[in-house]
C-alpha positions in Angstrom: 1.8 4.2 -67.8 3.9 4.2 -64.7 2.5 2.7 -61.5 2.2 5.3 -58.7 4.5 4.7 -55.7 2.8 3.5 -52.6 2.1 6.2 -49.9 4.8 6.4 -47.3 4.0 4.6 -44.1 3.6 6.5 -40.9 6.2 5.4 -38.2 4.9 2.7 -35.9 3.8 4.0 -32.6 3.6 1.9 -29.5 0.0 0.9 -28.6 -1.4 3.0 -25.9 -1.4 1.1 -22.6 -4.1 1.8 -20.0 -2.6 2.8 -16.7 -2.5 0.0 -14.2 -4.8 0.5 -11.1 -2.8 1.5 -8.1 -3.6 1.3 -4.4 -4.7 4.6 -2.8 -1.6 6.6 -1.9 -1.1 7.1 1.8 -2.7 10.4 2.9 -0.8 12.9 5.0 -0.7 11.5 8.5 -1.7 12.9 11.9 1.1 13.6 14.3 0.4 10.8 16.8 3.1 8.4 17.7 1.0 5.2 17.8 1.0 2.8 14.9 -0.8 -0.4 14.1 1.5 -3.2 12.9 -0.3 -5.3 10.3 2.4 -7.9 9.8 6.1 -8.7 9.3 6.8 -9.8 5.8 9.6 -11.3 3.8 9.7 -8.4 1.3 8.8 -4.8 1.1 6.2 -5.5 -1.6 4.4 -7.9 0.7 4.5 -5.3 3.5 2.9 -2.9 1.0 0.3 -5.5 0.2 -0.4 -6.0 3.9 -1.0 -2.3 4.3 -3.3 -2.3 1.3 -5.2 -5.3 2.8 -5.8 -3.3 6.0 -7.1 -0.3 4.0 -9.5 -2.5 2.1 -10.7 -4.2 5.3 -11.7 -0.9 6.8 -12.2 1.6 4.0 -14.3 3.9 6.1 -11.3 4.3 8.5 -8.7 5.0 5.8 -8.9 8.8 5.8 -5.7 10.4 7.2 -3.9 7.0 7.5 -0.4 6.5 6.2 2.0 3.7 5.6 5.3 2.8 7.1 7.5 -0.1 6.1 10.4 -0.8 8.5 13.2 -3.3 7.7 14.3 -5.3 10.7 16.8 -8.1 11.2 15.5 -11.3 12.7 17.5 -14.6 12.9 19.8 -13.4 10.2 17.0 -12.5 7.8 15.5 -9.2 6.9 11.8 -8.8 7.6 9.7 -5.8 6.7 7.2 -4.6 9.3 4.1 -3.0 7.8 2.4 -0.3 9.8 -0.7 1.8 9.5 0.1 5.3 10.8 -1.7 8.5 11.4 -3.4 7.9 14.7 -3.8 10.8 17.0 -3.6 8.6 20.1 -2.8 5.1 21.3 -6.5 4.7 22.1 -7.4 5.5 18.5 -4.8 3.0 17.2 -6.1 0.4 19.6 -9.7 0.9 18.4 -8.5 0.6 14.8 -6.6 -2.6 15.6 -9.7 -4.1 17.4 -11.8 -3.4 14.3 -9.1 -5.1 12.1 -9.2 -8.1 14.4 -13.0 -8.2 14.1 -12.6 -8.2 10.3 -10.3 -11.3 10.6 -6.9 -9.6 10.4 -4.1 -9.7 12.8 -2.4 -6.6 14.2 -1.0 -5.0 17.3 -0.4 -1.4 18.5 3.2 -0.1 18.8 
């Protein structure tokens, strides 16, 4: 008796990959002009990480805050300044920076 042919194989599908956790997206920002600089970094990725660190240091103050990364030239090299934005006044930005400093971070208001 003839041997039955094996069943056709289904095409291989790539294994489902769980989405990687992402930092919270910056929220829409308030219209104030003051910003808190959280560092000057050697890459845009490090500036993003500096912003994420600031958000983790003061999670209760993250609502309404945004991110800005600004490339600047210094001594022939490009640095990336990382800012927390979304403050309604310079006084609010100063209070935020003071809390970051109390949490062991460095910052200053621009």
